[in-house]
N, C-alpha and C positions, 0 to 999 in steps of 0.2 A: 795739197792737204794729205795728211796721213790717212791711209785707207783703213777701214775697220778690220779687214782680213789680216793686215800686218799688225794692227794693234793687238788683236787677240792672240798673236803668236809670241808676245812678249813673255819672257820667263816669269813663272809664278813668283819666284823669290824677288824679282824686280818689282812686281806689282805691289808687294808688301811695303816697298819703300813709299813713304808718304807723298813725295813729289810726283812719282809715276802714277800713283793712285789718283791724285788730284787731277792730273792731266786727263786720265781716262774718264773720270766723272765729267770733266768739262766737255770732252769730245762727245760723250753720250748725250748730254743735255743739249749741246749745240746741234747735234744730228736730229734730235727729237723735235726741236723747234723749227729748224731751217731746212732740213733735208728735202721736204716736199711741201711747198706752200699750198694751202687749201685753195682748191679751185672755187671761183665764184660760181654759185649754183643758182640757176633760174628755173622755176617750175612754170611750164606753160599749160594752162588749163583750157581745153576746148569745151565750152559749156554744153550741157544737155548730152544726148546720145542714147542709143538703144531704144527702149520703150518710150523715152521722153524726146520727142522731136523738136521741142522748143517752139518758137514762133513759126507760123505757116504763111508764106508769101501770097501775093495776089495770084500768081500762076502755080501755086502749091509747092514752091521751093521751101525746103525744110531748113530751119536755122541750124540744126545740129551738123549738117553737111558743110555749110559755110564756115562754121566755127572750126571744125576739124581741118578743113583745107588750109585756112589761114594760119592755124596753129602749127601745122606741119611745115609750111613755107617759112614761117618765122623761125622755127627751130633750126631749119636747114641753113638759113642765113647766118644765124649765130654760130652754129657749129663750123661752118665753112670759114668764118672770119675771126673766130676767137678760140684758139686751141686751149686757152686757159679757163674756159667756161664749161661747166657741166650742165647740159640741157636735159631736163627731165619732163616728160609729158604725163599728165594725169590719165590721158587715154590716147592711143594711137589708132584705134579702130572704132567702129560704131557700137559701143557698149555703154550700158547705163552705170553711172557711179553716183552714189549719194553725195550730198554736199560735205558731210563729215569726212568721208574717205578722201575726197579731193584735198581738203585741208590737211588731213593727216599725212598724205603723200609729201606735201611741202614741209610739214613739221618734222617728219621722220628723217628727211634728207637735209635738215638744217639749211633750208634754202635762204638765199640772200634777197631774193625778189620773187614775187608771185604775180603772174599775169593771167587773168581770166578773160577769155575772148567770147563775146556774145554778139547777137544781132537783134535789133529792136523791131517792134511792130506796134501799130496803133489801130484804132477802129477806122472804119471806112470814112467817117466824117473828117478824119485828119490825115487822109492819104496823100496830102501835098507836103507833109513834113518830111525832111530828109536831113542827113548829116551824122557826124560821129561825135560821141560824147564819152568822156572817160570819168569813171567814178572812183572815189576813195571812200573809206568807211566813215560814216557819221550819220547824224540825224537828218533826214530829208527835210529841206527847207521849203519845198513846194509840193503841191499835190502831184505834179507830173513826176518828180523824182521818186516820191513814195509809190506811185503806180508802177514804175519800173522795178523797184525793189520787191514789191509784192509779187509781181509777175515772175521774177527770177527765183524768189524764195519759195514759191508755191510748189516747186518740184518735191519738197520734203513731204508733201501730202501723199505722195505715191510710195513713201517708205513705210516699212512696218514700225510700229511703236514710235512714231516721230515725236510725239509729245514727251515721251521719256528720254529719247535720244537728245532732244534739243531743249531739255529742261522747261517744258511747258510753252515754248515759243509757238505762237499761232501766226503764220505768215499773212493771214487775212484780217488780223485784228490790229487796228492802228495803235492800240494801247501797248502792244508788244514791242513797238519800235521806240518807245521812250527809253529803253535800256541803252540805246546807242548814244543818247544825249548824256547819260551818266558816265559812260565809259571814257577813260582817258587813254588815248591810243599813242603809245610811245613812237609808233612808226608813221604817224600822220605826216610829219614834215617831209620825209623821204618819199612817201607815197604821192604826195602832192607834186613833188619835183618830177617824178616819173610821169604822172598824169599830164602835167603841163607840157612836158617834152613831146608826148604823143600828140597832143592837140596842135602844137606848133608844127610838127611834121605833117599833120593832116592839112593844115593851112598851106604849107609849102607845096603839097601835092595838088593844090587847087580843088580840094574837096570842102564841103560845108563843115565848119567848125562850130559845134554846139557847146563847146566849153568843158571845163572841169567842174564836176558836181559831187555832192555827197549824198549818200543814202545808206540805209541799213541792210547791207548784203551779208547774209549769214556766212557765206563761204569766205569773205574777207575777215569777218569777226573771229572765225575759228583759226585763222592762220596767225603765226607769231612772227611775221616779218613784213617789211614794206610790201604793199600789194595794191593792184589796181584792177578794175573790171571795165573792159572796153566794150561799148556798144557800137559796133562798126557802122551800122546804118539801119535803114528801115525797110523791111521786107514788105511793108504795107504801101510803100511808094513804088509804083510799077517800074519807073526808070532806075531807081536805086536797087531794086531787087534784081534787075537784069545785070547791073554792074557788079553787084555782090556775087552773083552766080557765074560770072565770067572769070576766065583765067587771068586776064589783064587786071580786073578789079581786085581779085584775091592777092595777086602779086603786089599791087600798089599798097593795099592795107598792110600786108606783111612787111613791106619795105619801110613804111612809115613807122610802124611799131619798132622795127629793128633800129632805125635811125635814132629813135628816142632811147632805146635800150643802150646803144653804144655811148650816147652822151651821158646817160645816167651812170653806167659802169665806169666811165672815165673819171667821174667825180667821186664815186662812192665805193669802188672796189678796193680792198686792201692792197697796198703796194707790195710787190715781190720782195721777199727777204725780211719783211717786217711783221712781227707777230700781230695778228688781228686783235683789236680791242674787243673785249666781250661786252658790247654795249647793249645787246639784246639777245636773249636766248629764246629760240622758237618755242612757243607754247604748244602743248598738246590739248586735245579736247578735254582731258581730265588731268589735273595736276598730279604729278607723281610725288610720293612722300620723299622727304630728304632725311637720310639717316643722321642721327645725332650721336652714333656710337662708333663711326668709322675712325680710323687712325689718320689724323691729318698729316699730309705730306708737306715738308718744309720747302719743296720745290714748286708747289702749286701756288697760283696767285691768290691773293685775297680778293674776294668778290663782295661788293657792297650791295645791300638790298634795303628797301624801306619796309619795316614791319608796321602793319596797319592795325591788326587786332589779334586777339586770342580767343579761343573757344574750347569748351570742354567736350566738343563733339565735332566731327567733320561736317563742314557746311556744303550744301549743294552749290553748283556753279552759279545758279540764279538766286541765291539767298539774298534777301533784302539787306542783310548785314554787310554784304560785300559791295553794295551800292553800284553794281554794274562793272566793277573792276575785275579783270582777269588775273586773279591772284594765284600764287603758288603757296604751298604750305609745307611745314616740317613739323615733326612731332617731338616735343620735349616732355618726357615723362608721359603723363596722361593728357597733356594740353596740346591742342593744335594751334600753331602760330602761323599767321598768314602774312605773306610778304608781296610787295609789288615792285617791279623793276629790277634790273640787275646790271651792274657795270663794274669794271675794275678801276674806273676813274671816279674819285670821291666827289669832285665838283659836279659831275653829271648826275650822280645819285642824289646829291643835295638839292639840285634843281628840281628833280622829280619829287623829292620830299616836300618842297615848297608847294608844288601843285596839289599833292595829295592831302596836305593838312587842311585844305578847305572842306574836305569830306571826312577826314580822320584827324582831328586836332591833336591827338597824342601820338601820331606817327613819328617814328624815329629810325635812324640809320643803324643797321647792324652789319657785322663783318662775318663772312663765311669762307671756309676753305675746305675743299673736298666734301661739300655737303654738310659740314659741321660748323656750328657757330663758334667763333673765337672772340676773345676780348681784344 
């Protein structure tokens, strides 16, 4: 292939020739798309940390230490075996991070997968319960699932101005969790695949499989990519606490999650040399405005979105008008227009539109390029 250094040495008068110029444009575009395939990015989140120890075991083992040890072992396995994967940790040391920052790390890095690692605990009356369970985002269908979500979400109570930061969400109020029933999660299917693979690996390792479950975890709600939250085991069970705190146990849990990750990546990672389809753009905690005045580039792809409503003012993320949807917005004159979903595949966005119309009967598909709506 013609090198760029030789290309730029072509005589200027030759470049003015239409055919030469066309070749140069083609080479430039080809290089931009294929020169370096985007690495698959996984964010590994060790739950709790710093001033927040998490669950405390029968012999006073702290959850935060178990989570960090398994997270680091998992990351090391992925790094050693997958040179095409970018591993990012929310924390590598014993520090406190709020839930919003954990999610923002994943969103800022445009992660393809988010794995949050936790360890469970119950009261003394249920100290015989043991096993691993993996959660995806959703409405808790049982009191036990809700109990786990409340426990993990309660960390926000230690944060300053948590009601303002999380739009009035109260982790101890069961009414607050209704929002997760309203939310349509585009990443649910892939999240369930990853969760199922983890539980299969746990069974293969001859550990107790407590299944794939749903609950309203704030850290999953704030992320804009497929994600799971793994509860490795129960520190309230003395035998399981001992295993969780052992090197052998931590290695086994890390290996099981790694086995699941490998299978998931083989199925869902973009193939080398093929432009990745923009089927889901990671959301931020607050949607950024999309400019309607930028000059559209003819080389950028058309992106399809579903427009769900308009407003004469910017709506808060928890506005009843949004019905629990994590919507983006762009401004057209003095009007705020809210959209849901994003894809370069029209059929994909039409399927999303069908789901959305049950809540927004007038929802319709729009086209955008470089942040500007086009006809």
